[in-house]
C-alpha positions in Angstrom: 140.3 70.6 109.3 138.0 72.8 107.1 135.6 75.6 107.8 132.1 75.0 106.4 129.7 77.9 105.8 125.9 77.4 105.7 122.9 79.7 105.4 120.2 79.2 108.0 116.4 79.3 107.3 116.3 82.9 108.5 119.1 84.0 106.2 121.8 84.2 108.7 125.2 82.8 107.8 127.1 80.5 110.2 130.5 78.9 110.0 131.8 75.8 111.8 135.0 73.8 111.7 135.2 70.0 111.1 138.1 67.6 111.0 138.8 65.9 107.7 138.4 62.2 108.0 139.8 61.6 104.6 141.1 63.8 101.8 142.0 63.5 98.1 142.5 66.2 95.5 138.9 65.9 94.5 137.1 64.8 97.8 136.7 66.1 101.3 135.1 63.9 103.9 134.1 65.1 107.4 131.8 63.9 110.2 129.0 65.9 111.7 127.4 65.0 115.1 123.9 66.3 115.0 122.8 68.4 118.0 119.1 69.2 117.9 119.7 72.4 119.8 122.6 73.4 117.5 122.4 75.9 114.6 124.6 74.3 112.0 124.6 70.5 112.6 120.8 70.1 112.0 121.2 71.8 108.6 124.2 69.7 107.6 122.9 66.4 109.0 119.2 66.8 108.4 118.5 69.2 105.5 121.5 69.0 103.2 120.9 66.8 100.2 123.0 65.3 97.4 123.5 67.9 94.7 123.6 70.9 97.0 126.7 73.1 97.2 128.5 73.9 100.4 131.0 76.6 100.8 134.1 75.2 102.4 137.7 76.4 103.0 140.9 74.8 102.0 142.3 72.3 104.7 144.4 73.9 107.4 145.7 73.1 110.9 148.9 71.7 112.5 148.0 68.0 113.1 148.6 65.4 110.6 149.5 61.7 110.6 152.0 62.0 113.4 155.6 61.6 112.5 158.0 59.0 113.8 157.9 55.3 114.3 157.8 55.1 118.1 154.8 54.1 120.3 151.7 56.3 119.7 148.7 56.9 121.9 145.5 58.4 120.5 143.5 59.5 123.6 140.1 61.0 122.7 136.6 61.7 124.1 133.3 62.1 122.3 133.5 63.6 118.8 137.2 64.2 119.5 137.7 60.8 117.9 137.4 62.3 114.4 141.1 63.4 114.0 142.2 60.1 115.7 140.2 58.2 113.1 141.9 60.2 110.3 145.4 59.4 111.8 144.4 55.7 112.1 143.3 55.6 108.5 146.6 57.1 107.3 148.5 54.6 109.4 146.4 51.7 108.0 146.7 52.9 104.4 150.5 53.1 104.7 150.8 49.6 106.2 152.4 50.9 109.4 153.8 48.5 111.9 154.0 51.2 114.6 152.8 50.3 118.1 149.5 52.2 118.5 147.1 52.4 121.5 143.7 53.9 120.8 142.0 55.0 123.9 138.5 56.5 123.6 135.9 57.7 126.2 132.2 58.1 125.3 128.8 57.9 126.8 128.1 54.5 125.3 129.2 52.3 122.5 126.1 53.4 120.4 127.1 57.1 120.8 130.7 56.5 119.6 131.0 58.1 116.2 133.1 56.3 113.5 133.3 53.2 115.7 133.1 50.6 112.8 135.7 52.5 110.8 138.1 52.8 113.7 137.7 49.1 114.7 138.4 48.1 111.1 141.6 50.2 111.0 142.8 48.8 114.4 142.3 45.3 112.9 144.3 46.2 109.9 147.3 47.4 112.0 149.3 44.5 113.4 150.5 46.4 116.5 147.4 48.4 117.4 145.2 48.0 120.5 141.8 49.6 121.3 140.5 50.5 124.8 137.2 52.2 125.4 135.9 53.9 128.6 132.1 54.2 128.9 129.7 56.2 131.1 127.2 53.5 130.7 126.8 50.1 129.2 123.6 49.0 127.4 121.9 45.7 127.0 123.2 43.8 124.0 126.4 45.7 123.7 129.1 43.9 121.6 132.5 45.2 122.5 134.0 44.0 119.2 137.8 44.3 119.2 137.8 46.8 122.1 138.7 46.2 125.7 135.8 48.0 127.5 136.1 49.7 130.9 133.7 51.8 133.0 134.1 55.4 134.1 136.6 58.1 132.9 139.7 57.6 130.9 142.8 58.1 132.9 146.5 57.8 132.5 146.8 54.8 134.8 144.3 52.9 132.7 146.2 53.7 129.5 149.2 51.6 130.5 151.1 53.4 127.7 154.7 52.6 126.8 157.3 55.0 128.2 158.4 57.4 125.5 155.1 57.2 123.5 153.9 60.3 121.6 150.4 61.2 122.9 147.7 62.8 120.8 144.7 64.3 122.7 141.4 65.5 121.4 138.1 66.1 123.1 136.3 68.6 125.4 138.7 71.1 127.0 138.1 69.6 130.6 139.0 66.2 129.3 142.2 67.5 127.7 143.1 69.6 130.8 142.7 66.5 133.0 144.7 64.3 130.7 147.5 66.9 130.3 147.8 67.2 134.1 147.9 63.5 134.6 150.5 63.1 131.9 152.7 65.8 133.5 152.4 64.0 136.9 153.7 60.7 135.4 156.5 62.5 133.7 155.4 62.8 130.1 157.2 65.9 128.6 155.2 68.5 126.6 157.4 67.7 123.6 155.7 64.2 123.5 152.1 65.6 123.5 150.1 66.8 120.5 146.5 67.9 120.6 143.7 69.4 118.5 141.3 71.9 119.9 137.9 72.3 118.4 137.2 76.0 118.0 139.5 78.7 119.5 142.6 77.3 121.0 141.7 78.0 124.7 144.9 76.6 126.0 147.0 79.1 124.2 144.5 81.9 124.9 144.8 81.2 128.6 148.6 81.3 128.4 148.9 77.8 129.8 150.2 75.9 126.8 153.9 75.7 125.7 155.0 77.4 122.6 153.5 76.4 119.3 156.5 74.6 118.0 156.7 72.4 121.1 153.0 71.7 121.6 151.1 71.4 118.4 
């Protein structure tokens, strides 16, 4: 991910972190979910124009296209789908035949950021499946390639292969719930990866395993 610095209308400077969806030596692509009550997202999504210059950091962070060739589960909620989308794109670009389960929870299909891109990459991967959990369904919804379910994403609904590597990203309560459920069904910490938006609250609370085992 990168840090992005913007100057607000009153002259204050604010910095936020965003996951890279794609990256080349000359291009950085990231996704912003606009929150009208926010300070930075309305500037980036509503008032930034082609030709303006943004101050950004070099990319950093521990999570990349996950290593190995065993089963992989990408379990996300809300805007937490952005790093999963980057992982999916890397797998699709490499022609991976890895077994991949994409499990995403959101308010509705219309609120799901990067939906069309993630669906396209699932189609491109011969052994990928897509399941979506929704808080509500709306008239005219087209599930596309996804198997759609109601309510909250849970481990039972995942029906993941034993021995799969699990990647988590989303609000901290979502990740707390998923981690507890994974522990109950016997998934070891060494098979779990995650990305935390903002400060890593799991490590700050002293609840997470050491960095080299849980990254």
